[in-house]
C-alpha positions in Angstrom: 3.5 -8.7 25.5 5.1 -12.2 25.5 1.8 -13.8 26.2 0.2 -11.9 23.3 3.0 -13.1 21.0 2.4 -16.7 22.1 -1.3 -16.3 21.2 -0.4 -14.8 17.8 1.9 -17.8 17.2 -0.8 -20.3 18.1 -3.4 -18.6 16.0 -1.3 -18.1 12.9 0.1 -21.6 13.1 -3.3 -23.0 12.4 -3.7 -21.1 9.1 -3.2 -22.8 5.8 -1.0 -20.0 4.5 2.0 -19.1 6.6 4.0 -15.9 6.6 6.0 -13.5 8.7 4.0 -11.8 11.4 4.5 -8.0 11.6 3.8 -5.6 14.4 2.8 -2.0 13.8 2.0 0.8 16.2 0.3 3.8 14.6 0.7 7.4 15.7 -2.4 7.1 18.0 -1.1 4.0 19.7 -3.2 1.5 17.8 -1.5 -1.9 17.6 -1.6 -4.2 14.6 -0.4 -7.8 14.2 -0.7 -9.0 10.6 0.8 -11.5 8.1 0.8 -8.9 5.3 3.2 -6.0 5.7 1.4 -2.6 5.5 4.6 -0.6 4.9 8.3 -0.7 5.6 8.0 0.4 9.3 6.7 -2.8 10.7 8.7 -5.0 13.0 8.8 -8.8 12.3 7.9 -10.6 15.5 7.6 -14.0 14.0 9.8 -15.0 11.1 8.9 -17.7 8.6 11.5 -19.6 6.6 10.9 -19.3 2.9 12.6 -18.7 -0.4 12.3 -15.2 -1.9 11.6 -14.3 -5.5 14.7 -13.0 -7.2 14.6 -9.3 -7.8 15.0 -7.8 -11.2 18.8 -7.3 -11.9 18.4 -4.8 -14.7 18.6 -1.7 -12.4 21.2 -2.2 -9.8 22.2 1.4 -9.0 18.8 2.4 -7.5 20.1 5.4 -5.7 22.2 6.6 -8.6 19.1 6.3 -10.9 16.7 7.9 -8.4 17.1 11.4 -9.8 16.4 10.0 -13.3 13.3 8.3 -11.9 12.1 11.7 -10.6 12.6 13.2 -14.0 10.7 10.4 -15.7 7.8 10.7 -13.2 7.5 14.5 -13.7 7.7 14.2 -17.5 5.1 11.4 -17.7 2.8 13.1 -15.2 2.7 16.3 -17.2 2.1 14.3 -20.4 -1.0 12.7 -18.8 -2.0 15.9 -17.1 -1.6 14.6 -13.5 0.1 16.5 -10.7 3.7 15.3 -10.6 3.9 15.7 -6.9 1.0 13.3 -6.4 2.7 10.7 -8.7 6.0 11.0 -6.8 4.1 10.7 -3.5 2.5 7.4 -4.7 5.9 6.1 -5.8 7.5 7.1 -2.5 4.7 5.3 -0.6 4.6 2.3 -2.9 8.3 1.4 -3.4 10.4 4.1 -2.0 11.8 4.6 -5.5 13.0 1.0 -5.8 12.4 -0.3 -9.4 13.0 -3.9 -8.3 10.4 -3.9 -5.5 8.2 -6.9 -5.2 5.4 -6.9 -2.6 4.3 -10.1 -0.8 1.1 -9.9 -2.9 3.0 -9.8 -6.2 2.9 -6.0 -6.9 5.9 -5.0 -8.9 8.2 -2.1 -9.7 8.2 1.6 -8.8 4.4 2.1 -8.7 3.8 -1.5 -7.5 1.6 -2.6 -10.4 -0.2 -5.9 -9.9 0.3 -8.3 -12.9 -3.3 -7.9 -14.0 -3.2 -4.1 -13.8 0.1 -4.1 -15.7 -1.4 -6.2 -18.4 -4.4 -4.0 -18.7 -2.2 -0.9 -18.9 -0.1 -2.5 -21.5 3.0 -2.7 -19.4 5.0 -5.7 -20.6 7.9 -5.2 -18.2 6.9 -3.8 -14.9 10.5 -3.6 -13.8 11.3 -1.1 -16.5 11.0 2.2 -14.7 9.7 4.2 -17.6 7.1 1.7 -18.6 6.1 1.1 -14.9 5.7 4.8 -14.2 3.7 5.4 -17.4 1.4 2.5 -16.7 1.0 3.5 -13.0 0.2 7.1 -14.0 -2.4 6.1 -16.5 -4.0 3.8 -13.9 -4.0 6.6 -11.3 -5.6 8.9 -13.9 -8.3 6.4 -14.6 -9.0 6.2 -10.9 -9.1 10.0 -10.5 -11.6 10.2 -13.4 -13.7 7.3 -12.0 -14.0 9.1 -8.6 -14.5 12.5 -10.0 -11.2 13.9 -9.0 -11.5 12.8 -5.4 -7.8 12.1 -4.5 -8.4 10.2 -1.3 -10.9 7.8 -3.0 -8.6 7.4 -6.0 -5.7 6.5 -3.6 -7.8 4.2 -1.6 -8.8 2.4 -4.9 -5.1 2.2 -5.9 -4.5 0.3 -2.7 -7.7 -1.7 -2.1 -9.1 -1.9 -5.6 -11.7 0.3 -7.3 -14.6 -2.2 -6.9 -14.6 -2.0 -3.2 -14.3 1.8 -3.0 -17.0 2.2 -5.7 -19.3 -0.1 -3.8 -19.1 1.6 -0.4 -18.5 5.1 -1.9 -15.9 5.8 0.8 -12.4 4.8 2.0 -12.7 1.1 3.0 -12.5 0.5 6.8 -9.2 -1.4 6.3 -6.3 -0.1 8.4 -3.7 -0.8 5.7 -5.7 1.3 3.2 -6.3 4.2 5.7 -2.6 4.2 6.6 -1.6 4.1 2.9 -3.8 7.1 2.0 -2.5 9.1 5.0 1.1 8.3 4.0 0.6 9.4 0.4 -1.2 12.6 1.4 1.7 13.3 3.8 4.3 12.9 1.1 2.1 14.9 -1.3 1.9 17.8 1.3 5.7 17.8 1.6 6.1 17.9 -2.2 3.6 20.8 -2.5 5.2 22.6 0.4 1.8 23.1 2.1 -0.6 21.0 4.1 -3.1 19.2 2.0 -6.1 18.7 4.2 -8.1 15.5 3.4 -11.1 14.1 5.2 -9.7 10.8 6.4 -11.3 8.4 8.9 -9.7 8.1 12.3 -8.4 4.8 13.6 -9.7 4.6 17.1 -8.6 2.1 19.8 -10.4 -0.4 21.9 -9.0 -2.7 24.5 -9.9 -6.0 22.9 -7.7 -7.5 20.2 -9.9 -8.9 17.4 -9.1 -10.9 14.3 -9.9 -9.7 10.7 -9.6 -11.9 7.6 -9.6 -9.6 4.6 -11.0 -10.6 1.3 -7.6 -11.3 -0.2 -6.8 -13.7 2.7 -4.7 -11.3 4.7 -5.0 -12.0 8.5 -5.0 -9.0 10.8 -5.1 -8.8 14.6 -5.8 -5.3 15.9 -7.4 -3.3 18.8 -8.8 -0.8 16.2 -12.6 -0.2 16.3 -12.4 -1.0 12.5 -12.2 -4.7 13.4 -15.8 -4.6 14.7 -17.2 -2.6 11.7 -15.3 -4.8 9.2 -16.5 -8.1 10.7 -20.1 -6.8 10.7 -20.1 -6.3 6.9 
């Protein structure tokens, strides 16, 4: 393990863009080292010194307001004819109900809207919970309509972008996206009180660690078979 971390340090040091290196171990034992956090369960194995963007200060009592956020999500979802439990599952996976959340890639607020998406959806302040949820729901509704009500494809597009999902007509072979869809479906199942079965690809293991550079510049080291399939495309 120490030797592997040394290799990770050497490989990442040569990159133009530096960041923390996170380690993930999935349920099936697949190991990931990446400079882009997939979720909040990763372990930082290499820490980079950097200044962080200041969070929005308008909503300080996140946990006090959480019940209100649930109410907003349910009301907005019903207004736009979207399952409230699906909306709440997305918010849980995206920000864990933190209206001040800012991702390393710049996604903001409860439903983690990227600045361009927020602009397209007419959300002027993505840190305003009501505006953020409304814009996120309208974007999710657009994706559900685009993919003919296919929840898994809509969720994959919410994470990886609709162009990629539309091009391959499937969930992209990106571990982060597969993990994200699984997590949302898991939360959705809990909210519905029943198991929601979805046809999701498995992440199989291989012995050799491979490097993937995603289209957005994210660097990923993993022993998943997806590394081979992704690098071949």
